[in-house]
C-alpha positions in Angstrom: 82.3 -57.7 -155.8 83.1 -58.0 -152.1 85.1 -61.1 -151.2 84.8 -63.0 -148.0 88.2 -63.5 -146.3 88.5 -66.9 -144.8 91.6 -67.1 -142.6 92.7 -70.5 -141.3 94.3 -70.6 -137.9 96.7 -73.5 -137.8 97.8 -74.1 -134.2 101.2 -72.8 -133.2 101.7 -70.5 -136.2 101.3 -67.2 -134.4 97.5 -67.6 -134.8 96.3 -66.1 -131.5 98.5 -63.0 -132.0 97.2 -62.6 -135.5 93.6 -63.3 -134.4 93.8 -60.5 -131.8 95.0 -58.0 -134.3 92.2 -59.1 -136.7 89.6 -58.7 -133.9 90.9 -55.2 -133.1 90.6 -54.2 -136.8 87.4 -56.1 -137.9 85.5 -56.0 -134.6 82.0 -57.4 -135.1 82.6 -58.0 -138.8 84.8 -61.0 -137.9 83.3 -64.4 -137.3 85.2 -66.9 -135.2 84.9 -70.6 -136.1 86.6 -73.0 -133.6 84.2 -75.9 -133.2 85.5 -78.5 -135.8 87.8 -80.7 -133.7 90.6 -80.7 -136.3 93.2 -83.3 -135.6 90.7 -86.0 -134.6 89.6 -88.5 -137.2 87.0 -90.4 -135.4 83.3 -90.9 -136.3 82.4 -88.4 -133.6 84.8 -85.8 -134.9 83.6 -86.3 -138.5 80.0 -85.9 -137.3 81.0 -82.8 -135.4 82.6 -81.3 -138.5 79.6 -82.2 -140.7 77.2 -80.6 -138.2 79.3 -77.4 -138.0 79.5 -77.2 -141.7 75.7 -77.6 -142.0 75.2 -74.8 -139.5 77.5 -72.4 -141.3 75.9 -73.2 -144.7 72.5 -72.5 -143.2 73.7 -69.1 -142.1 75.2 -68.3 -145.5 73.2 -65.2 -146.2 73.5 -63.8 -142.7 77.3 -64.4 -142.8 77.6 -62.7 -146.2 75.6 -59.7 -144.9 77.2 -59.3 -141.4 80.8 -60.4 -141.8 83.9 -59.6 -143.8 86.2 -62.2 -142.4 85.9 -65.8 -140.9 88.8 -66.9 -138.7 89.3 -70.2 -136.9 90.4 -73.8 -136.9 88.6 -75.6 -139.7 89.4 -77.4 -142.9 89.2 -74.9 -145.8 86.8 -77.1 -147.8 84.1 -76.1 -145.4 83.9 -72.7 -147.2 84.5 -73.7 -150.8 81.6 -72.5 -152.9 79.7 -70.8 -150.0 80.3 -67.2 -151.1 80.5 -65.5 -154.5 84.2 -64.8 -153.9 86.5 -66.3 -151.2 90.0 -65.3 -150.4 91.7 -68.0 -148.3 94.7 -67.1 -146.0 96.8 -69.0 -143.5 100.0 -68.7 -141.6 102.4 -71.6 -141.6 105.5 -72.5 -139.6 108.6 -74.7 -140.2 107.0 -78.2 -139.6 109.5 -79.5 -137.0 109.3 -76.3 -135.0 105.5 -76.2 -135.2 105.3 -79.8 -134.1 107.5 -79.3 -131.0 105.7 -76.1 -130.2 102.3 -77.8 -130.4 103.5 -80.7 -128.3 104.9 -78.4 -125.6 101.7 -76.3 -125.7 99.5 -79.5 -125.2 101.7 -80.5 -122.2 101.2 -77.0 -120.6 97.4 -76.9 -121.1 95.6 -80.0 -119.9 92.7 -77.8 -118.8 91.6 -77.0 -122.5 88.3 -78.6 -123.2 88.8 -80.3 -126.6 88.5 -84.0 -127.3 91.9 -84.2 -129.0 93.6 -82.5 -126.1 91.8 -84.8 -123.6 92.9 -87.8 -125.7 96.5 -86.5 -125.7 96.5 -86.2 -121.9 95.0 -89.7 -121.5 97.6 -91.4 -123.7 100.6 -89.0 -123.2 102.3 -90.0 -126.5 105.9 -89.2 -127.1 106.6 -86.4 -129.6 107.7 -88.8 -132.3 104.5 -90.9 -131.8 102.3 -87.8 -132.1 104.0 -86.8 -135.3 103.4 -90.3 -136.7 99.7 -90.0 -136.0 99.3 -86.6 -137.7 102.4 -86.3 -139.9 101.2 -83.5 -142.2 99.2 -81.5 -139.6 99.4 -78.1 -141.4 98.2 -79.5 -144.7 95.1 -81.0 -143.0 93.7 -77.5 -142.6 94.0 -76.8 -146.4 91.8 -79.8 -147.3 91.4 -79.6 -151.1 92.6 -76.0 -151.4 96.1 -75.8 -153.0 98.6 -73.6 -151.2 99.0 -71.6 -154.5 95.3 -70.8 -154.4 95.6 -68.9 -151.1 95.3 -65.1 -151.5 97.9 -64.7 -148.8 100.4 -67.0 -147.1 102.0 -65.9 -143.9 105.0 -67.4 -142.1 105.3 -67.4 -138.4 109.1 -67.0 -138.8 108.5 -63.8 -140.7 105.5 -62.6 -138.7 105.7 -58.8 -139.2 106.5 -59.1 -142.9 103.5 -61.4 -143.2 101.3 -58.8 -141.5 102.5 -56.2 -143.9 101.6 -58.6 -146.8 98.1 -59.1 -145.4 97.6 -55.4 -145.1 98.7 -54.9 -148.7 96.6 -57.8 -150.1 93.5 -56.8 -148.3 94.1 -53.0 -148.2 93.5 -52.9 -144.5 95.8 -51.6 -141.8 95.9 -53.8 -138.7 96.6 -52.2 -135.3 100.1 -52.7 -133.8 100.7 -55.7 -131.7 100.5 -55.3 -127.9 102.4 -58.6 -127.2 102.9 -62.1 -128.7 100.5 -64.7 -127.3 101.0 -68.4 -126.4 104.8 -68.2 -126.6 106.4 -71.0 -124.6 107.9 -69.3 -121.5 110.4 -72.1 -121.2 111.8 -72.0 -124.7 115.3 -70.7 -124.9 115.9 -68.4 -127.9 113.9 -68.1 -131.1 113.7 -71.8 -131.9 113.5 -75.2 -130.3 116.7 -77.2 -130.5 115.9 -80.3 -132.6 118.1 -83.3 -133.0 118.6 -84.0 -136.7 
């Protein structure tokens, strides 16, 4: 029985680099899903997520026929029970490094058209305040799916090893990486210095 791969793109966990390799391998058999406004917990955001879930559920048969993989920024619950067999995957990153990286990314990209990013630029919170608003950001994307129920867990800090694991789990070779995307050009070294 064919399983649908549902891969969650948590921001600042090497997601764009991974996505481009998946696109190169899966081509038109990969469905992108980036319209759920994750990070916002407002009535408008909840309505947006409900509307997007309804659209995807209405396309269930088409998706099952035309795609092998769904990749994007959504809460995993959106796809629970939608297909006969689902294999969830996600990349994670050490939480402090991910938070600083996300904060720096938001500062560098005020042009991105997303309600949460617009709100960030209107209020310009300090890093500590942003973390207080969304303290367990990576876990939001899992929803009700336990991490041990993921078919594959990747780590941004062990990116190439995680790619090898994905290839082994799903028996699919991904093309080599051309370059890493969305890396902060101002970061010195492999990690952000973080005060204890």
